[in-house]
BAKERO-861037 format. One record per residue (C-alpha): chain; y, x, z; residue in three letters. Coordinates in nm, 4 decimals. Layout:
(pt "A"; (Y; X; Z); "ALA")
...
This chain:
(pt "A"; (2.9639; 4.3361; 0.1584); "MET")
(pt "A"; (2.9257; 3.9472; -0.0143); "ASP")
(pt "A"; (2.5822; 3.7780; 0.0078); "THR")
(pt "A"; (2.6967; 3.4459; -0.1430); "ILE")
(pt "A"; (2.7734; 3.5572; -0.5333); "LYS")
(pt "A"; (2.8662; 3.2192; -0.6661); "ASN")
(pt "A"; (2.9358; 2.8532; -0.5058); "VAL")
(pt "A"; (2.8824; 2.5358; -0.7595); "ILE")
(pt "A"; (2.9958; 2.2473; -0.5555); "ASN")
(pt "A"; (2.8973; 1.9249; -0.7642); "ASP")
(pt "A"; (2.8770; 1.5672; -0.7022); "GLU")
(pt "A"; (2.5966; 1.5645; -0.4335); "ASN")
(pt "A"; (2.5201; 1.9463; -0.3306); "PHE")
(pt "A"; (2.6987; 2.2860; -0.2532); "ILE")
(pt "A"; (2.4713; 2.5174; -0.4557); "VAL")
(pt "A"; (2.5069; 2.8778; -0.2853); "LEU")
(pt "A"; (2.3835; 3.1597; -0.5137); "ASN")
(pt "A"; (2.2541; 3.4508; -0.3333); "LEU")
(pt "A"; (2.2817; 3.8138; -0.3509); "THR")
(pt "A"; (2.0116; 4.0558; -0.4616); "GLU")
(pt "A"; (1.8795; 4.1791; -0.1166); "ARG")
(pt "A"; (1.9690; 3.9942; 0.2265); "ILE")
(pt "A"; (1.8330; 4.2662; 0.5049); "ASP")
(pt "A"; (1.9943; 4.4368; 0.8301); "SER")
(pt "A"; (2.2631; 4.5881; 0.6588); "SER")
(pt "A"; (2.4116; 4.2822; 0.5462); "ASN")
(pt "A"; (2.2635; 3.9771; 0.7477); "ALA")
(pt "A"; (2.5820; 3.9829; 1.0053); "THR")
(pt "A"; (2.7693; 3.8932; 0.6962); "VAL")
(pt "A"; (2.5388; 3.6456; 0.5509); "PHE")
(pt "A"; (2.5822; 3.4639; 0.8563); "HIS")
(pt "A"; (2.8923; 3.4292; 0.8888); "ASP")
(pt "A"; (2.9153; 3.3273; 0.4686); "GLU")
(pt "A"; (2.6959; 3.0406; 0.5477); "VAL")
(pt "A"; (2.8422; 2.9253; 0.8746); "THR")
(pt "A"; (3.1481; 2.8670; 0.6890); "ASN")
(pt "A"; (2.9965; 2.7235; 0.4013); "GLU")
(pt "A"; (2.8154; 2.4727; 0.6527); "LEU")
(pt "A"; (3.1468; 2.4065; 0.8106); "GLU")
(pt "A"; (3.3334; 2.3063; 0.5067); "LYS")
(pt "A"; (3.0283; 2.1563; 0.3402); "ALA")
(pt "A"; (3.1509; 1.7598; 0.5082); "SER")
(pt "A"; (2.9443; 1.5285; 0.4075); "ASP")
(pt "A"; (2.7680; 1.7482; 0.1280); "LYS")
(pt "A"; (2.4060; 1.9142; 0.1843); "ASN")
(pt "A"; (2.3621; 2.3033; 0.0890); "ILE")
(pt "A"; (2.1159; 2.4605; -0.1686); "VAL")
(pt "A"; (2.0326; 2.8181; -0.1733); "PHE")
(pt "A"; (1.9939; 2.9732; -0.5286); "ASP")
(pt "A"; (1.7632; 3.2235; -0.4678); "MET")
(pt "A"; (1.6884; 3.3222; -0.8646); "SER")
(pt "A"; (1.8819; 3.6738; -0.8212); "ASP")
(pt "A"; (1.7123; 3.7760; -0.4719); "THR")
(pt "A"; (1.4238; 4.0105; -0.5091); "ALA")
(pt "A"; (1.3891; 4.0525; -0.1183); "TYR")
(pt "A"; (1.5134; 3.9102; 0.2174); "ILE")
(pt "A"; (1.4302; 4.0593; 0.5848); "SER")
(pt "A"; (1.3315; 3.8583; 0.8961); "SER")
(pt "A"; (1.7057; 3.8941; 0.9621); "ALA")
(pt "A"; (1.7809; 3.7042; 0.6754); "GLY")
(pt "A"; (1.5017; 3.4721; 0.7571); "ILE")
(pt "A"; (1.6699; 3.3585; 1.1054); "ARG")
(pt "A"; (2.0137; 3.2429; 0.8966); "VAL")
(pt "A"; (1.7976; 3.0295; 0.7084); "LEU")
(pt "A"; (1.6448; 2.8738; 1.0334); "ILE")
(pt "A"; (1.9975; 2.8194; 1.1511); "ILE")
(pt "A"; (2.1025; 2.6703; 0.8230); "ALA")
(pt "A"; (1.7951; 2.4153; 0.8503); "GLN")
(pt "A"; (1.8560; 2.3392; 1.2003); "LYS")
(pt "A"; (2.2306; 2.2288; 1.1017); "SER")
(pt "A"; (2.0794; 1.9095; 0.9045); "GLY")
(pt "A"; (2.2779; 2.0195; 0.6066); "LYS")
(pt "A"; (2.0115; 2.2383; 0.4145); "LEU")
(pt "A"; (1.8641; 2.0623; 0.1404); "ASN")
(pt "A"; (1.6282; 2.2975; -0.0269); "LYS")
(pt "A"; (1.5557; 2.6661; -0.1203); "ILE")
(pt "A"; (1.5583; 2.6782; -0.5148); "ILE")
(pt "A"; (1.4508; 2.9267; -0.7883); "ASN")
(pt "A"; (1.2699; 3.1503; -0.5421); "VAL")
(pt "A"; (1.0509; 3.4601; -0.7422); "SER")
(pt "A"; (0.6336; 3.4741; -0.6055); "LYS")
(pt "A"; (0.7432; 3.7752; -0.3818); "ASP")
(pt "A"; (0.9938; 3.6241; -0.1658); "VAL")
(pt "A"; (0.7956; 3.3060; -0.1867); "TYR")
(pt "A"; (0.5000; 3.4359; -0.0544); "ASP")
(pt "A"; (0.7206; 3.6131; 0.2700); "VAL")
(pt "A"; (0.9012; 3.2480; 0.3282); "LEU")
(pt "A"; (0.5196; 3.1092; 0.3113); "GLU")
(pt "A"; (0.4140; 3.3799; 0.5425); "LEU")
(pt "A"; (0.6404; 3.3047; 0.7814); "THR")
(pt "A"; (0.5902; 2.9642; 0.7990); "GLY")
(pt "A"; (0.9608; 2.8638; 0.6328); "ILE")
(pt "A"; (0.8273; 2.6513; 0.3691); "THR")
(pt "A"; (0.6687; 2.4299; 0.6607); "GLN")
(pt "A"; (1.0153; 2.3233; 0.7707); "ILE")
(pt "A"; (1.2375; 2.3911; 0.4281); "ILE")
(pt "A"; (1.1572; 2.2679; 0.1639); "LYS")
(pt "A"; (1.1093; 2.5916; -0.1029); "VAL")
(pt "A"; (1.1141; 2.5303; -0.4874); "GLU")
(pt "A"; (0.9836; 2.8608; -0.6990); "ARG")
(pt "A"; (1.1519; 3.0148; -0.9807); "GLY")
(pt "A"; (0.9291; 2.9444; -1.2847); "LEU")
(pt "A"; (0.8547; 3.1254; -1.5898); "ARG")
(pt "A"; (0.8224; 2.9650; -1.9313); "ASN")
(pt "A"; (0.5357; 3.0232; -2.1309); "VAL")
(pt "A"; (0.4265; 2.8980; -2.4953); "SER")
(pt "A"; (0.1247; 2.7536; -2.5564); "VAL")
(pt "A"; (0.1783; 2.7370; -2.9180); "GLU")
(pt "A"; (-0.1662; 2.8895; -3.1017); "GLY")
(pt "A"; (-0.3837; 2.8476; -2.7730); "LEU")
(pt "A"; (-0.6899; 2.6962; -2.7969); "GLU")
(pt "A"; (-0.7177; 2.3568; -2.6899); "LEU")
(pt "A"; (-0.9880; 2.2585; -2.4861); "LEU")
(pt "A"; (-0.9431; 1.9457; -2.3726); "GLY")
(pt "A"; (-0.7016; 1.6277; -2.3334); "VAL")
(pt "A"; (-0.6923; 1.3908; -2.0001); "GLY")
(pt "A"; (-0.4981; 1.1364; -1.8795); "THR")
(pt "A"; (-0.2388; 1.3564; -1.6747); "THR")
(pt "A"; (-0.2109; 1.6317; -1.9451); "GLY")
(pt "A"; (-0.3631; 1.8842; -2.1948); "ILE")
(pt "A"; (-0.5581; 2.1885; -2.1006); "VAL")
(pt "A"; (-0.5757; 2.5246; -2.3297); "TYR")
(pt "A"; (-0.7482; 2.8222; -2.3218); "LYS")
(pt "A"; (-0.4633; 3.0968; -2.1835); "PHE")
(pt "A"; (-0.6465; 3.4149; -2.2225); "ASP")
(pt "A"; (-0.9687; 3.5475; -2.1780); "GLU")
(pt "A"; (-0.9627; 3.4867; -1.7825); "ASP")
(pt "A"; (-0.7499; 3.2085; -1.7652); "LYS")
(pt "A"; (-0.6498; 2.8294; -1.8710); "VAL")
(pt "A"; (-0.3738; 2.6181; -1.8680); "ILE")
(pt "A"; (-0.2969; 2.2527; -1.8146); "LYS")
(pt "A"; (0.0263; 2.1192; -1.9207); "VAL")
(pt "A"; (0.1247; 1.8480; -1.7422); "PHE")
(pt "A"; (0.2353; 1.5004; -1.9467); "ASN")
(pt "A"; (0.6143; 1.4421; -1.9432); "GLU")
(pt "A"; (0.7495; 1.3131; -1.5793); "GLY")
(pt "A"; (0.5069; 1.4945; -1.3351); "TYR")
(pt "A"; (0.7573; 1.6505; -1.0780); "THR")
(pt "A"; (0.7407; 1.9655; -0.9434); "PHE")
(pt "A"; (0.6256; 1.8631; -0.5860); "ASP")
(pt "A"; (0.3722; 1.6405; -0.7415); "LYS")
(pt "A"; (0.2164; 1.9855; -0.9517); "VAL")
(pt "A"; (0.2897; 2.2226; -0.6335); "SER")
(pt "A"; (0.1107; 1.9805; -0.4077); "ASP")
(pt "A"; (-0.2156; 2.0916; -0.5790); "GLU")
(pt "A"; (-0.2007; 2.4522; -0.4668); "GLN")
(pt "A"; (-0.2048; 2.3336; -0.0984); "GLU")
(pt "A"; (-0.4631; 2.0450; -0.1656); "LYS")
(pt "A"; (-0.6722; 2.3190; -0.3420); "SER")
(pt "A"; (-0.7006; 2.4933; -0.0552); "ARG")
(pt "A"; (-0.8013; 2.2117; 0.1312); "THR")
(pt "A"; (-1.0899; 2.0783; -0.0960); "VAL")
(pt "A"; (-1.2220; 2.4272; -0.1434); "LEU")
(pt "A"; (-1.3285; 2.4793; 0.2278); "LEU")
(pt "A"; (-1.4462; 2.1575; 0.2497); "SER")
(pt "A"; (-1.7124; 2.2692; 0.0282); "GLY")
(pt "A"; (-1.6177; 2.0991; -0.2956); "VAL")
(pt "A"; (-1.6155; 2.3492; -0.5681); "PRO")
(pt "A"; (-1.3056; 2.3548; -0.7358); "CYS")
(pt "A"; (-1.0671; 2.6562; -0.8795); "ALA")
(pt "A"; (-0.7730; 2.7048; -0.7249); "VAL")
(pt "A"; (-0.4729; 2.7564; -0.9266); "PRO")
(pt "A"; (-0.2717; 3.0687; -0.8561); "TYR")
(pt "A"; (0.0776; 3.0053; -1.0935); "ASP")
(pt "A"; (0.2892; 2.7477; -1.1669); "ILE")
(pt "A"; (0.4766; 2.7765; -1.5004); "VAL")
(pt "A"; (0.7005; 2.5678; -1.7421); "LYS")
(pt "A"; (0.6058; 2.4736; -2.1013); "VAL")
(pt "A"; (0.9117; 2.3685; -2.2214); "ASN")
(pt "A"; (1.0291; 2.1059; -1.9965); "ASP")
(pt "A"; (0.7071; 2.0240; -1.8377); "GLN")
(pt "A"; (0.4985; 2.1669; -1.5497); "TYR")
(pt "A"; (0.1854; 2.3791; -1.6218); "ALA")
(pt "A"; (-0.0625; 2.5179; -1.3677); "LEU")
(pt "A"; (-0.2460; 2.8862; -1.4586); "ILE")
(pt "A"; (-0.5980; 2.8927; -1.3285); "PHE")
(pt "A"; (-0.7801; 3.2064; -1.3343); "GLU")
(pt "A"; (-1.1571; 3.1521; -1.4826); "LEU")
(pt "A"; (-1.4009; 3.3804; -1.6698); "VAL")
(pt "A"; (-1.5456; 3.2213; -1.9827); "ALA")
(pt "A"; (-1.4406; 2.9094; -1.8644); "ALA")
(pt "A"; (-1.4176; 2.5605; -2.1030); "LYS")
(pt "A"; (-1.4281; 2.1947; -2.0297); "THR")
(pt "A"; (-1.6720; 1.9483; -2.0494); "LEU")
(pt "A"; (-1.4592; 1.7808; -2.3170); "SER")
(pt "A"; (-1.5542; 2.0341; -2.5888); "LYS")
(pt "A"; (-1.8873; 1.8808; -2.5722); "ASP")
(pt "A"; (-1.7762; 1.5581; -2.5239); "PHE")
(pt "A"; (-1.5193; 1.5848; -2.8574); "GLU")
(pt "A"; (-1.7830; 1.7435; -3.0754); "GLU")
(pt "A"; (-1.9978; 1.4343; -3.0084); "ALA")
(pt "A"; (-1.7223; 1.1691; -3.0265); "ASN")
(pt "A"; (-1.6175; 1.3319; -3.3885); "ASP")
(pt "A"; (-1.9616; 1.3257; -3.5240); "LYS")
(pt "A"; (-1.9727; 0.9660; -3.3535); "ASN")
(pt "A"; (-2.3198; 1.0819; -3.2614); "ASP")
(pt "A"; (-2.4286; 0.8335; -2.9653); "SER")
(pt "A"; (-2.6980; 1.0363; -2.8266); "GLU")
(pt "A"; (-2.4655; 1.3510; -2.7836); "ALA")
(pt "A"; (-2.2040; 1.1202; -2.6455); "LEU")
(pt "A"; (-2.4482; 0.9716; -2.3998); "LYS")
(pt "A"; (-2.5769; 1.3160; -2.3141); "LYS")
(pt "A"; (-2.2139; 1.4083; -2.2597); "SER")
(pt "A"; (-2.1665; 1.1175; -1.9984); "ILE")
(pt "A"; (-2.4631; 1.1481; -1.8461); "CYS")
(pt "A"; (-2.3712; 1.5137; -1.7137); "ILE")
(pt "A"; (-2.0420; 1.3708; -1.6071); "LEU")
(pt "A"; (-2.1976; 1.0802; -1.4211); "GLY")
(pt "A"; (-2.4427; 1.3081; -1.2091); "GLU")
(pt "A"; (-2.1709; 1.5898; -1.1785); "TYR")
(pt "A"; (-1.9548; 1.2491; -1.0419); "ALA")
(pt "A"; (-2.2171; 1.1559; -0.8010); "LYS")
(pt "A"; (-2.2871; 1.5037; -0.6738); "ASN")
(pt "A"; (-1.8996; 1.5800; -0.5726); "ILE")
(pt "A"; (-1.8783; 1.2325; -0.4230); "HIS")
(pt "A"; (-2.1845; 1.3163; -0.1550); "SER")
(pt "A"; (-1.9557; 1.5770; 0.0165); "ILE")
(pt "A"; (-1.8315; 1.3905; 0.3112); "VAL")
(pt "A"; (-1.4758; 1.5595; 0.4446); "LEU")
(pt "A"; (-1.3986; 1.4809; 0.7895); "PRO")
(pt "A"; (-1.1506; 1.1599; 0.8433); "GLU")
(pt "A"; (-0.7620; 1.1986; 0.7703); "GLY")
(pt "A"; (-0.8201; 1.5492; 0.6110); "SER")
(pt "A"; (-0.7073; 1.3914; 0.2603); "LEU")
(pt "A"; (-0.5665; 1.0523; 0.1729); "PRO")
(pt "A"; (-0.7480; 0.7357; 0.1255); "SER")
(pt "A"; (-0.7944; 0.6191; -0.1891); "ILE")
(pt "A"; (-0.8663; 0.2091; -0.1018); "LYS")
(pt "A"; (-0.5557; 0.2191; 0.0717); "LYS")
(pt "A"; (-0.3700; 0.3254; -0.1952); "ALA")
(pt "A"; (-0.5112; 0.0486; -0.4009); "TYR")
(pt "A"; (-0.4601; -0.2074; -0.1562); "ILE")
(pt "A"; (-0.1311; -0.1149; -0.0654); "ASP")
(pt "A"; (-0.0434; -0.1222; -0.4768); "PHE")
(pt "A"; (-0.1929; -0.4876; -0.4816); "ILE")
(pt "A"; (0.0463; -0.5706; -0.2670); "LYS")
(pt "A"; (0.3545; -0.4787; -0.4384); "GLU")
(pt "A"; (0.1565; -0.5951; -0.7671); "LEU")
(pt "A"; (0.1579; -0.9392; -0.6269); "GLY")
(pt "A"; (0.5494; -0.9358; -0.5373); "GLU")
(pt "A"; (0.6592; -0.8427; -0.8640); "LYS")
(pt "A"; (0.4547; -0.8202; -1.1649); "TYR")
(pt "A"; (0.1355; -1.0525; -1.1277); "ILE")
(pt "A"; (0.0635; -1.4077; -1.0067); "SER")
(pt "A"; (-0.0328; -1.4622; -0.6201); "LYS")
(pt "A"; (-0.4038; -1.6059; -0.7136); "GLU")
(pt "A"; (-0.4174; -1.2742; -0.9690); "ASP")
(pt "A"; (-0.3265; -1.0571; -0.6825); "ALA")
(pt "A"; (-0.5269; -1.2372; -0.4081); "ASP")
(pt "A"; (-0.8461; -1.1951; -0.6102); "PHE")
(pt "A"; (-0.7791; -0.8415; -0.6876); "ALA")
(pt "A"; (-0.7467; -0.7618; -0.3459); "PHE")
(pt "A"; (-1.0457; -0.9539; -0.2312); "ASP")
(pt "A"; (-1.2491; -0.7403; -0.4721); "VAL")
(pt "A"; (-1.1283; -0.4006; -0.3733); "VAL")
(pt "A"; (-1.0975; -0.4873; -0.0404); "ASN")
(pt "A"; (-1.4659; -0.5824; -0.0176); "GLY")
(pt "A"; (-1.5502; -0.1860; -0.1891); "ILE")
(pt "A"; (-1.7615; -0.0330; 0.1523); "GLU")
(pt "A"; (-1.5256; 0.2194; 0.2754); "ASP")
(pt "A"; (-1.6418; 0.6287; 0.3257); "SER")
(pt "A"; (-1.4826; 0.9214; 0.3705); "ASN")
(pt "A"; (-1.6992; 1.1052; 0.0258); "ASN")
(pt "A"; (-1.4422; 1.3046; -0.1806); "TYR")
(pt "A"; (-1.2982; 1.1616; -0.4862); "ILE")
(pt "A"; (-1.1341; 1.3830; -0.7152); "HIS")
(pt "A"; (-0.8779; 1.1028; -0.7950); "GLY")
(pt "A"; (-0.8808; 1.2018; -1.2128); "ASP")
(pt "A"; (-1.2202; 1.2637; -1.2724); "LEU")
(pt "A"; (-1.2160; 1.2908; -1.6790); "ASN")
(pt "A"; (-1.4161; 1.5170; -1.9036); "PHE")
(pt "A"; (-1.0998; 1.7818; -1.9132); "ALA")
(pt "A"; (-1.0619; 1.8164; -1.5325); "ASN")
(pt "A"; (-1.3983; 1.9871; -1.5165); "VAL")
(pt "A"; (-1.4933; 2.3346; -1.6107); "ILE")
(pt "A"; (-1.7957; 2.5033; -1.7039); "LYS")
(pt "A"; (-1.7485; 2.8591; -1.5461); "CYS")
(pt "A"; (-2.0207; 3.1093; -1.5577); "GLU")
(pt "A"; (-2.2878; 2.8600; -1.5481); "GLY")
(pt "A"; (-2.1153; 2.6546; -1.2487); "GLU")
(pt "A"; (-1.8971; 2.3455; -1.2465); "MET")
(pt "A"; (-1.5934; 2.3063; -1.1134); "MET")
(pt "A"; (-1.2559; 2.0854; -1.0965); "LEU")
(pt "A"; (-0.9702; 2.1782; -1.1899); "ILE")
(pt "A"; (-0.6091; 1.9455; -1.0956); "ASP")
(pt "A"; (-0.7045; 1.8073; -0.7761); "VAL")
(pt "A"; (-0.3695; 1.7036; -0.6552); "VAL")
(pt "A"; (-0.4706; 1.3810; -0.6686); "ASP")
(pt "A"; (-0.7909; 1.4205; -0.4133); "SER")
(pt "A"; (-0.8522; 1.1638; -0.1525); "ALA")
(pt "A"; (-1.1308; 1.0162; 0.0125); "LEU")
(pt "A"; (-1.3514; 0.6836; -0.0406); "GLY")
(pt "A"; (-1.6057; 0.5115; -0.2761); "ASN")
(pt "A"; (-1.7112; 0.7187; -0.5909); "GLY")
(pt "A"; (-1.6240; 0.3481; -0.7918); "ILE")
(pt "A"; (-1.2521; 0.5175; -0.7455); "PHE")
(pt "A"; (-1.3408; 0.7974; -0.9721); "ASP")
(pt "A"; (-1.5391; 0.6857; -1.2219); "ILE")
(pt "A"; (-1.3146; 0.3708; -1.3072); "ASN")
(pt "A"; (-1.0359; 0.5830; -1.4984); "ILE")
(pt "A"; (-1.2275; 0.4829; -1.7991); "TYR")
(pt "A"; (-1.1947; 0.1451; -1.7703); "VAL")
(pt "A"; (-0.8138; 0.1382; -1.7943); "GLY")
(pt "A"; (-0.8373; 0.3567; -2.1201); "LEU")
(pt "A"; (-1.0476; 0.1268; -2.2769); "TYR")
(pt "A"; (-0.8015; -0.1958; -2.2002); "TYR")
(pt "A"; (-0.5268; -0.0121; -2.2446); "LEU")
(pt "A"; (-0.6374; 0.1401; -2.6172); "GLY")
(pt "A"; (-0.7279; -0.2660; -2.6746); "LYS")
(pt "A"; (-0.3793; -0.3202; -2.7115); "MET")
(pt "A"; (-0.2170; -0.0310; -2.8489); "ASN")
(pt "A"; (-0.4406; 0.1526; -3.0851); "ASN")
(pt "A"; (-0.2178; 0.4868; -3.0122); "GLU")
(pt "A"; (-0.3403; 0.5641; -2.7193); "ILE")
(pt "A"; (-0.7247; 0.6225; -2.8490); "TYR")
(pt "A"; (-0.5921; 0.7858; -3.1445); "ALA")
(pt "A"; (-0.4302; 1.0211; -2.8685); "ARG")
(pt "A"; (-0.7417; 1.0640; -2.6944); "MET")
(pt "A"; (-0.9169; 1.1147; -3.0342); "GLY")
(pt "A"; (-1.1146; 0.7692; -2.9629); "LEU")
(pt "A"; (-1.2179; 0.4879; -3.1510); "THR")
(pt "A"; (-1.2443; 0.1413; -2.9765); "GLU")
(pt "A"; (-1.5996; 0.1320; -2.9780); "GLU")
(pt "A"; (-1.6212; 0.4795; -2.8460); "ASN")
(pt "A"; (-1.4114; 0.3944; -2.5829); "ALA")
(pt "A"; (-1.6005; 0.0710; -2.4858); "LYS")
(pt "A"; (-1.9323; 0.2861; -2.5126); "PHE")
(pt "A"; (-1.7620; 0.5374; -2.2919); "LEU")
(pt "A"; (-1.6826; 0.2879; -2.0211); "MET")
(pt "A"; (-2.0046; 0.1375; -1.9757); "GLU")
(pt "A"; (-2.1777; 0.4307; -2.0111); "GLU")
(pt "A"; (-2.0187; 0.6254; -1.7380); "ILE")
(pt "A"; (-2.1181; 0.3087; -1.5271); "PHE")
(pt "A"; (-2.4666; 0.3289; -1.6034); "VAL")
(pt "A"; (-2.5504; 0.6452; -1.5539); "GLN")
(pt "A"; (-2.3540; 0.6454; -1.2056); "TYR")
(pt "A"; (-2.5671; 0.3142; -1.1030); "TYR")
(pt "A"; (-2.8912; 0.3741; -1.3178); "LYS")
(pt "A"; (-3.0512; 0.3699; -0.9309); "ASP")
(pt "A"; (-2.9227; 0.0987; -0.7991); "THR")
(pt "A"; (-3.1074; -0.2363; -0.8190); "ASP")
(pt "A"; (-2.9657; -0.5298; -1.0603); "ASP")
(pt "A"; (-2.7997; -0.7436; -0.7557); "GLU")
(pt "A"; (-2.6224; -0.4787; -0.6362); "THR")
(pt "A"; (-2.5145; -0.3572; -0.9647); "LYS")
(pt "A"; (-2.3760; -0.7047; -1.0849); "LYS")
(pt "A"; (-2.1804; -0.6519; -0.7657); "GLN")
(pt "A"; (-2.0639; -0.3058; -0.8642); "ARG")
(pt "A"; (-1.9662; -0.3864; -1.2522); "TYR")
(pt "A"; (-1.7215; -0.6607; -1.0829); "LYS")
(pt "A"; (-1.5553; -0.3649; -0.8868); "GLU")
(pt "A"; (-1.5947; -0.1352; -1.1370); "PHE")
(pt "A"; (-1.3790; -0.3600; -1.3636); "ILE")
(pt "A"; (-1.1148; -0.4999; -1.1146); "VAL")
(pt "A"; (-1.0567; -0.1631; -0.9634); "SER")
(pt "A"; (-0.9923; -0.0075; -1.2979); "GLY")
(pt "A"; (-0.7559; -0.2872; -1.3665); "ILE")
(pt "A"; (-0.5492; -0.1390; -1.0883); "ILE")
(pt "A"; (-0.5856; 0.2010; -1.1379); "ARG")
(pt "A"; (-0.3872; 0.1005; -1.5242); "LEU")
(pt "A"; (-0.1231; -0.0649; -1.3162); "PHE")
(pt "A"; (-0.1193; 0.2039; -1.1286); "MET")
(pt "A"; (-0.0528; 0.4875; -1.3583); "LYS")
(pt "A"; (0.1873; 0.2475; -1.5515); "LEU")
(pt "A"; (0.3775; 0.2165; -1.2812); "LYS")
(pt "A"; (0.3758; 0.5994; -1.1713); "GLU")
(pt "A"; (0.4910; 0.6757; -1.5787); "ASP")
(pt "A"; (0.7404; 0.4015; -1.5348); "LYS")
(pt "A"; (0.6338; 0.1783; -1.8292); "PHE")
(pt "A"; (0.5336; -0.1006; -1.5771); "LEU")
(pt "A"; (0.8767; -0.2332; -1.5330); "ASP")
(pt "A"; (0.9292; -0.2081; -1.9083); "LEU")
(pt "A"; (0.6382; -0.4436; -1.9909); "LEU")
(pt "A"; (0.7198; -0.8596; -2.0610); "ASN")
(pt "A"; (0.4830; -1.1021; -1.8643); "LYS")
(pt "A"; (0.2478; -1.1166; -2.1553); "GLU")
(pt "A"; (0.1679; -0.8105; -2.1531); "TYR")
(pt "A"; (0.1157; -0.7620; -1.8094); "ILE")
(pt "A"; (-0.0637; -1.1248; -1.8459); "ASN")
(pt "A"; (-0.3038; -1.0050; -2.1051); "ALA")
(pt "A"; (-0.4133; -0.6891; -1.9199); "ILE")
(pt "A"; (-0.4760; -0.8853; -1.6169); "VAL")
(pt "A"; (-0.6933; -1.1496; -1.7960); "LYS")
(pt "A"; (-0.9488; -0.8163; -1.8373); "ASN")
(pt "A"; (-0.9834; -0.8839; -1.4643); "MET")
(pt "A"; (-1.2050; -1.1421; -1.5055); "TYR")
(pt "A"; (-1.4334; -1.0854; -1.7917); "GLU")
(pt "A"; (-1.7217; -0.8827; -1.6152); "PHE")
């Protein structure tokens, strides 16, 4: 009984499409066929495609381990949820890259809950919300959130753990099971649409207070990446390729001076990523979670304001005016540091602006836009680091 239904030999890999069941009745054949393909692979790597596989036994898993030990197994793809659970339970996902097969869903007609910097959140049904990530977000980054969610939740940070990764056309999405949930962005968007400054201030105050609450949670050192280290490393890259040494040195001195800590940082703390669920607020989209100073979370609105000033389509996409984007940036700082003395507040504002500009460059780099910008455009953004 053949266990390899089809072999596709492309430019980089040999893709082996496996049969519906691999158990004790055909494990010996599976071993022989895989061994044969490994010998023929020469300098190419093997990929197992399990899109048709509904079951694999321990005998079949042992063959996967043999393939992994050969050094020629690149990854396993299109794995069903049931098979993935088995591979995860046995620890295979710790030693072999395994990609789930994803169902495609539609968001047409769904209620929009909020627009964030990394994606759009919709109400999926009565019990669920779905976050559709922007184009360019990889499967690896989205799937990493599930593992980070466990770490964050067990550390005492209230967050919703996504239970399924799906695709919406060519974009990845996460489904969260939440009862009677809505994002903070609904209140903010209503206030923004009405241009109601008091309601806007109230929404920003809620986010600022919630930010301080989650930032008060201290995690063990090394449990999550250091956000400050990521900034410092990126500033070095900026100075080597994109901005002047003087500007890079200035940014380095300011960011390096921000106090180190092991406090929890969400990494993308916008209104669309805070969910109100049965009276409790919790986070979604924790893939960028890190440790560090809270300023690295609230500075997200600095980049939004300055990028929008240079490209008003950014404001339009977020449903903002330039005036309200500036109000959002300044008011989140005021609310977050309202109990800080004036002298310290001046220093924090400098750190807020400079780190926010660096964050903007990091986002542009991640989205593969930074290399497309001309020097004049980059310098125009850099100038804002000195206006505080």
